[in-house]
C-alpha positions in Angstrom: 107.7 74.6 82.1 104.1 73.5 82.3 105.1 69.9 82.8 107.4 70.9 85.7 104.7 73.0 87.3 102.3 70.0 87.1 104.9 67.8 88.8 105.5 70.5 91.4 101.8 70.5 92.2 101.8 66.7 92.5 104.8 66.8 94.8 103.3 69.4 97.2 99.9 67.7 97.2 101.4 64.2 97.7 99.9 62.9 94.5 103.2 61.4 93.3 105.4 58.8 94.9 108.7 59.8 96.3 110.6 57.5 94.0 108.9 58.8 90.9 109.5 62.4 91.9 113.2 61.9 92.5 113.5 60.0 89.2 111.8 62.9 87.3 114.1 65.4 89.1 117.3 63.5 88.1 116.2 63.6 84.4 115.8 67.4 84.3 118.3 69.8 82.7 120.3 71.9 85.2 118.3 75.1 84.6 115.0 73.3 85.1 116.3 71.7 88.3 117.1 75.1 89.6 113.6 76.3 88.7 111.9 73.4 90.5 114.2 73.8 93.6 113.4 77.5 93.8 109.7 76.8 93.7 110.0 74.1 96.4 112.0 76.5 98.6 109.3 79.1 98.2 106.6 76.5 99.1 108.5 75.4 102.2 109.1 79.0 103.2 105.4 79.8 102.8 104.5 77.2 105.5 105.9 79.7 108.0 103.2 82.3 107.3 104.7 85.4 105.6 101.8 87.6 106.6 100.9 89.1 109.9 97.1 88.8 110.3 97.3 86.4 113.3 97.9 83.2 111.5 99.9 80.5 113.3 103.0 78.9 111.8 102.6 75.8 113.8 102.2 72.5 112.0 100.0 70.8 114.6 96.8 69.5 113.1 97.2 71.3 109.8 94.0 71.2 107.8 93.9 71.1 104.1 91.1 72.0 101.7 89.6 69.3 99.6 90.5 69.7 95.9 88.1 69.1 93.0 89.7 65.7 92.3 89.2 64.7 96.0 85.4 65.2 96.1 83.7 62.1 97.3 80.0 61.1 97.3 79.4 62.8 100.6 80.8 66.1 99.2 78.8 65.7 96.0 75.6 65.0 97.9 76.1 68.2 99.9 76.7 70.2 96.7 73.4 68.8 95.3 71.6 69.8 98.4 72.7 73.4 98.4 72.1 73.5 94.6 68.5 72.7 95.2 68.3 75.4 98.0 69.8 78.0 95.7 67.5 77.0 92.9 64.6 77.9 95.2 66.3 81.0 96.6 67.1 82.6 93.3 65.3 81.0 90.3 64.8 84.2 88.3 68.5 85.0 88.6 69.5 81.6 87.3 67.1 81.8 84.4 68.3 85.3 83.5 72.0 84.2 83.7 71.2 81.4 81.2 69.3 83.7 78.9 72.1 86.3 78.9 74.7 83.8 77.6 73.2 83.8 74.1 74.0 87.3 73.1 76.0 88.8 76.0 79.7 88.1 76.2 80.8 88.2 79.8 84.5 88.1 80.6 83.8 87.5 84.3 81.4 84.6 83.8 83.9 81.8 83.8 86.2 83.2 86.5 86.5 80.5 89.2 84.2 78.2 87.3 84.4 74.6 88.5 82.6 71.8 86.8 81.6 70.2 90.1 80.0 73.6 91.2 78.7 74.9 87.9 75.1 74.6 88.9 75.8 77.0 91.8 78.0 79.6 90.0 75.5 81.7 88.1 75.5 85.5 88.4 72.8 87.1 90.4 70.6 89.7 88.7 70.3 92.7 90.9 67.1 94.8 91.0 68.5 97.5 93.2 71.5 98.7 95.2 71.0 100.9 98.2 73.5 101.9 100.8 75.3 98.7 102.0 72.8 96.4 100.4 72.0 94.7 97.1 68.6 93.3 96.2 68.1 90.6 93.5 65.1 90.1 91.3 63.9 87.2 93.5 63.5 89.6 96.4 66.6 88.6 98.3 68.7 91.1 100.3 72.4 90.9 100.6 75.1 92.8 102.5 77.4 93.9 99.7 81.1 93.5 100.4 82.0 93.5 96.7 81.7 97.3 96.6 81.6 97.3 92.8 85.3 96.4 92.7 86.2 99.3 95.0 84.0 102.0 93.6 81.5 102.4 96.4 83.3 104.1 99.3 80.0 105.7 100.2 77.8 102.7 99.5 75.2 102.5 96.7 73.5 105.6 95.3 74.3 108.1 98.1 72.0 111.0 97.9 74.6 113.7 97.2 75.8 111.7 94.1 72.3 110.9 92.9 71.2 114.6 93.2 74.3 115.8 91.3 73.8 113.4 88.4 70.0 114.1 88.2 70.6 117.9 88.0 73.2 117.4 85.2 70.8 115.1 83.3 68.2 117.8 83.4 70.6 120.2 81.7 71.8 117.7 79.2 75.3 116.3 78.7 77.1 117.7 75.7 80.4 115.8 75.2 82.5 118.0 73.0 82.8 121.4 74.8 83.5 122.4 78.3 80.8 122.5 81.0 80.8 124.5 84.2 81.9 121.6 86.4 85.2 121.1 84.6 87.2 123.9 86.2 85.8 123.1 89.7 86.6 119.4 89.4 90.2 119.8 88.2 91.1 122.4 90.7 89.6 120.4 93.6 91.1 117.1 92.4 94.5 118.7 92.3 94.1 120.2 95.8 93.0 116.9 97.4 95.7 114.7 95.7 98.5 117.3 95.8 99.1 117.0 92.0 99.5 120.0 89.7 97.3 119.0 86.7 94.8 116.3 85.9 93.1 114.8 82.9 90.2 112.5 82.5 90.0 109.2 80.5 87.2 106.8 79.8 88.4 104.0 82.0 91.1 102.9 84.5 92.8 100.8 81.8 93.0 103.8 79.5 94.4 106.0 82.3 97.3 103.6 82.9 97.9 103.2 79.1 98.1 106.9 78.6 100.4 107.4 81.7 102.8 105.0 80.2 102.7 106.9 76.9 103.4 110.2 78.7 106.5 108.5 80.4 107.8 107.4 77.0 107.2 110.8 75.5 108.9 112.7 78.3 112.0 110.5 78.5 112.3 109.3 74.9 113.0 105.8 76.3 110.9 102.6 75.8 111.0 100.2 78.7 108.5 100.1 81.5 109.1 98.3 84.8 106.1 96.6 86.4 106.0 94.3 89.4 104.8 90.7 89.6 101.4 90.5 91.3 100.3 94.0 90.3 97.2 94.7 88.2 97.2 97.7 85.9 94.2 97.0 83.7 93.9 95.1 80.4 96.1 97.1 78.0 98.8 95.1 76.2 101.1 98.0 77.1 101.2 96.8 80.7 100.3 93.1 80.6 103.2 90.6 80.9 104.3 87.8 83.1 107.8 86.7 84.1 109.1 83.2 83.2 111.5 81.2 85.3 114.5 82.9 83.6 113.2 86.4 84.3 112.1 87.1 80.7 108.9 89.0 80.1 106.2 87.0 78.2 102.8 87.8 76.8 100.1 86.7 79.2 97.5 85.1 76.9 95.9 84.6 73.5 95.8 87.6 71.3 98.5 89.4 73.3 101.6 90.3 71.3 105.0 89.2 72.5 106.6 92.4 71.1 104.6 94.4 73.7 105.7 92.2 76.5 109.3 92.6 75.5 109.1 96.3 76.3 108.2 95.5 79.9 110.6 94.5 82.7 108.8 92.4 85.3 110.4 92.5 88.8 109.6 91.2 92.3 107.9 93.9 94.4 109.8 94.6 97.6 112.9 92.6 96.6 115.9 94.9 97.0 117.7 93.1 94.2 115.2 94.7 91.8 116.9 98.0 92.5 120.2 96.7 91.0 118.3 95.7 87.8 116.7 99.1 87.6 120.0 100.9 88.1 121.8 98.7 85.5 119.0 99.3 82.9 118.1 102.9 83.7 119.3 104.1 80.3 116.4 102.3 78.6 113.7 102.6 81.3 111.1 105.3 80.7 108.9 104.6 83.7 108.3 102.4 86.7 104.6 101.5 87.2 103.6 100.5 90.6 100.6 99.7 92.7 102.0 101.0 96.0 99.8 98.4 97.8 98.9 95.6 95.3 95.2 94.9 95.3 96.0 91.2 94.8 98.6 91.2 97.7 97.5 93.8 100.2 99.7 92.4 103.0 102.9 93.3 101.0 103.6 96.9 102.0 107.3 97.5 101.2 107.6 101.2 102.2 111.4 101.3 102.4 111.7 99.6 99.0 109.4 102.1 97.3 111.4 105.0 98.9 114.5 103.6 97.3 112.7 103.2 94.0 111.7 106.9 94.2 115.3 107.9 94.8 116.5 105.9 91.8 113.9 107.4 89.5 114.9 110.9 90.5 118.5 110.1 89.8 118.1 108.3 86.5 115.5 110.3 84.6 112.8 107.7 85.1 109.1 108.6 85.8 107.5 107.0 88.8 103.8 106.2 88.0 101.7 105.4 91.1 98.6 103.4 90.2 96.2 104.3 92.9 93.1 103.0 91.1 91.9 101.3 94.3 93.8 103.0 97.1 93.2 106.6 95.8 90.6 108.3 98.0 90.3 105.1 100.0 93.5 104.8 102.0 93.4 108.5 102.6 92.3 111.7 100.8 95.7 111.7 99.2 96.0 108.0 98.8 99.1 105.9 99.7 101.3 108.6 98.3 100.3 110.9 101.1 100.3 108.2 103.8 103.9 107.0 102.9 105.2 110.4 101.8 106.3 109.1 98.4 105.0 111.2 95.5 104.8 109.9 92.0 105.6 111.9 88.9 102.2 110.7 87.6 99.4 108.9 89.3 96.3 107.1 88.0 92.8 107.0 89.6 89.3 106.0 88.7 87.2 104.1 91.1 86.2 106.1 94.2 86.3 109.6 92.7 84.2 108.6 89.7 81.3 107.5 91.8 80.4 104.5 89.7 80.5 106.4 86.4 82.9 105.1 83.7 86.1 107.1 84.2 89.8 107.2 84.9 92.1 110.1 85.9 95.8 110.9 85.4 97.3 113.5 87.6 100.9 114.7 87.9 103.5 117.3 87.6 102.9 120.1 85.1 106.1 119.4 83.1 104.8 115.9 82.4 101.2 116.6 81.9 102.1 119.2 79.4 103.0 116.4 77.0 99.3 115.9 76.5 98.2 119.4 75.6 101.4 121.3 75.0 101.1 123.4 78.2 99.3 126.6 79.1 99.2 129.7 76.9 97.4 133.0 76.9 94.5 133.7 74.5 95.3 137.5 74.4 99.0 137.5 73.3 101.2 135.6 70.9 102.1 132.7 73.3 101.6 129.1 72.0 101.9 125.6 73.5 105.6 125.1 74.2 105.8 121.2 74.4 105.6 118.7 71.6 102.5 116.6 72.2 101.8 112.9 72.3 98.4 111.7 71.0 95.4 111.2 73.3 91.7 111.5 72.6 88.3 110.1 73.6 84.7 111.0 73.1 83.7 110.5 76.8 86.9 111.9 78.4 85.0 114.9 79.9 81.5 113.5 79.9 79.5 116.0 82.1 77.7 113.2 83.9 80.9 111.8 85.3 82.2 115.3 86.0 79.0 116.0 88.0 79.5 112.8 90.0 83.2 113.4 90.6 82.6 117.0 91.7 80.0 115.8 94.2 82.4 113.2 95.7 85.3 115.7 95.9 83.1 118.3 97.6 82.0 115.6 100.1 85.6 114.8 100.8 86.4 118.4 101.4 83.4 118.8 103.7 84.2 115.8 105.7 87.9 116.7 106.0 87.1 120.2 107.2 84.4 119.1 109.7 86.5 116.4 111.3 86.9 117.3 115.0 90.3 115.7 115.3 92.9 114.9 112.7 94.6 111.5 113.2 97.5 112.9 111.3 97.9 115.5 108.5 97.2 112.8 105.8 94.1 111.1 107.1 90.8 112.4 108.4 88.6 110.8 111.0 86.0 109.3 108.7 88.5 107.2 106.7 90.6 106.3 109.8 87.4 105.0 111.5 86.5 102.9 108.4 90.0 101.5 108.2 89.9 100.6 111.9 86.6 98.8 111.5 88.1 96.8 108.6 91.2 95.9 110.7 89.1 94.7 113.7 86.9 92.6 111.5 89.8 91.0 109.7 91.7 90.3 112.9 88.6 88.6 114.5 88.1 86.4 111.4 91.8 85.5 111.2 91.7 84.6 114.9 88.8 82.3 114.1 90.5 80.7 111.1 93.5 80.1 113.3 91.4 78.5 116.0 89.7 76.2 113.5 93.1 75.4 111.8 91.7 76.2 108.3 94.2 77.2 105.6 92.6 80.6 105.1 93.6 84.2 106.0 92.3 87.6 105.2 94.8 90.1 104.0 93.9 93.8 104.2 94.9 97.4 103.7 92.7 100.3 104.6 89.2 99.2 103.8 90.2 96.7 101.2 90.4 93.0 102.3 91.0 89.8 100.4 90.4 86.2 101.2 93.6 84.1 100.7 93.2 80.3 100.6 96.7 79.0 101.4 96.8 75.5 100.0 94.3 75.6 97.1 94.0 79.3 96.2 91.5 78.8 93.3 89.9 75.6 94.4 86.4 74.3 95.1 86.5 75.2 98.8 87.2 78.9 98.0 84.1 78.9 95.7 82.0 77.1 98.2 82.8 79.6 100.9 81.6 82.4 98.7 78.5 80.5 97.6 77.5 79.8 101.2 78.1 83.4 102.1 75.8 84.5 99.3 73.1 82.0 100.3 73.3 83.4 103.9 73.1 87.0 102.7 76.6 88.4 102.0 77.6 89.1 98.4 81.3 88.9 97.6 83.3 89.7 94.5 84.5 87.1 91.9 87.8 88.9 91.8 88.5 88.2 95.4 88.8 91.8 96.5 86.2 93.0 99.0 85.6 96.3 100.7 83.9 97.8 103.7 82.1 101.1 102.9 81.0 104.1 104.9 77.4 102.7 104.6 78.2 99.5 106.5 76.9 99.7 110.1 78.3 97.9 113.1 75.3 95.5 112.8 76.3 94.8 109.2 79.9 94.0 110.1 78.7 91.7 112.9 76.5 89.9 110.4 79.4 89.6 107.9 81.6 88.0 110.6 78.8 85.7 111.7 78.1 84.5 108.1 81.7 83.9 107.3 82.2 81.8 110.4 79.0 79.9 109.7 80.2 79.1 106.2 83.5 77.8 107.4 81.8 75.7 110.1 79.4 74.2 107.6 82.3 73.1 105.4 84.2 71.7 108.3 81.1 69.7 109.3 80.8 68.4 105.8 84.5 67.4 105.8 85.7 69.8 103.1 88.8 70.2 105.2 90.9 67.3 106.4 93.9 66.7 108.7 97.1 66.3 106.7 100.4 65.1 108.0 102.8 67.2 105.9 106.0 65.7 107.4 106.5 63.3 104.5 105.7 66.0 102.0 108.3 68.3 103.6 110.8 65.5 103.7 110.4 64.8 100.0 110.8 68.5 99.0 113.8 68.9 101.3 115.4 65.8 99.9 115.1 67.1 96.4 116.6 70.4 97.5 119.5 68.6 99.2 120.0 66.4 96.2 120.6 69.5 94.1 123.3 70.6 96.6 124.8 67.1 96.3 125.0 67.4 92.6 126.4 70.9 92.4 128.7 71.4 95.4 131.3 69.5 97.4 130.7 68.9 101.1 132.1 72.2 102.2 130.2 74.2 99.6 127.0 72.4 100.5 127.4 73.2 104.2 128.0 76.9 103.4 125.0 77.0 101.2 122.8 75.4 103.8 124.1 77.8 106.4 123.3 80.7 104.1 119.8 79.3 103.5 119.3 79.0 107.3 120.4 82.6 107.8 117.9 83.9 105.2 115.2 81.9 107.0 116.1 83.5 110.3 116.2 87.0 108.8 112.8 86.4 107.3 111.4 85.2 110.7 112.7 88.4 112.3 111.0 90.5 109.6 107.7 88.6 110.2 108.1 89.3 114.0 108.6 93.0 113.3 105.5 93.1 111.2 103.5 91.3 113.9 104.8 93.8 116.5 103.9 96.7 114.2 100.3 95.7 114.0 100.0 94.6 117.6 100.8 98.2 118.6 97.6 99.2 116.9 99.2 101.0 113.9 96.9 100.9 110.9 97.0 102.3 107.4 
């Protein structure tokens, strides 16, 4: 379907003549026509903004971002000018980035790489991280909103973590036996998350991989449900995409199709997915879900997830809640506590590890027992009672990460107990305040984007926020915004996920807002956005959709189908209105 996707991109960006597009459409097989039509419907629907976040759905003076193919001499001259400035600003970083390429293999280095911007897209070399700030080897200071991909809730090297790690280093860090931190960490982790038992892994990817293995061991079934748009790490056991026919396919080179075929990829929040789960429950071992997807934080389908939980309880399916980012960030008990939806298993690894390499799996005793066989007494004839699955790892209980984790958990307990007022039973003041700061910042910026008519919004949940470029999501304008922010003193993440931390001051947040606005204004001034009359584009897309109806239905059927489509659109608009009202009332999570 790559050819169809290419034609689709040309249709929506008006790079193809109407006559040529219709001719191409007529020559397609029926199943491919349906695929193209569904994509065009989705594109037309997306023009009425599906997110709250204060973005207008009006089509007056719609601006579009210039694509890489549309760059003219004026644009190229501007890129050359800022390349020279960046060369002077961070010469040592650029030199080190070039030197590192020889021996260091960096999986992130080419993310977002654009040929036209290549001279600007080198990685900075940091000399220090402290609180809300990063410092590079050229002496530049940046406000950090990358947050080490969600690790740094407390900012860089907070004193309580630093002291805990230093004390542990002085004692040494034996890897095989137990150390005194272990009992404290596991007890406190269970108390704060509400889970019964916990184990440690060497990474977040490994935690998810093992959780899936536990689900298969406990149910003796094979299939795992995942949802499109979620990210669960890099294990083949959880990496698959969905093709236009709903089949699961391996996502890239070196990934085995046989692994993908054990996965069922569904649409998150789509109630029709519940029917598929129910129909295939006899073969589904577990449902793996990011309750709030880090790549789609505006999608928060609480009622859908409650229905999923009911189904899993009825059908002997484990619900695995991947709270790698939201755990200890949305609230002390994560999204599970906020939404009152408890998973059988849950995975963690960023905030509670304090920057040390780690992952955690927590859950009900009856499932966690599949790892170690269950508890027994050393002074009688009792033995492990459950047949075990295989798990191991040299660094699973590394004392350095246990010391860091214990320090963070104790800090959470202290802050929770000293909060003067509880916002509710699931969220203490210090996290609520941070989440509110994030909301206010994002709303101010979204209001600015709306005023400027730029095709950009910021989606957010708790203290996670993500820039979403609506018409060219991975294009040159996206990269230029981030480059200009960096040059003006704000460091973002190549993944797109950004975070406020407890170390960010009000002054820092004001600076972030000012610099983002300045970056957008600069690109507007340099004509990287342009006015686009989308009426012809819409007409072409709608004509293709209607032509499909002409081919497949008589007049009466066509009218009924169009009425049904209109009803769906009206329902969607009502849902959007409800979401807007929800946030306008000041509710935040």
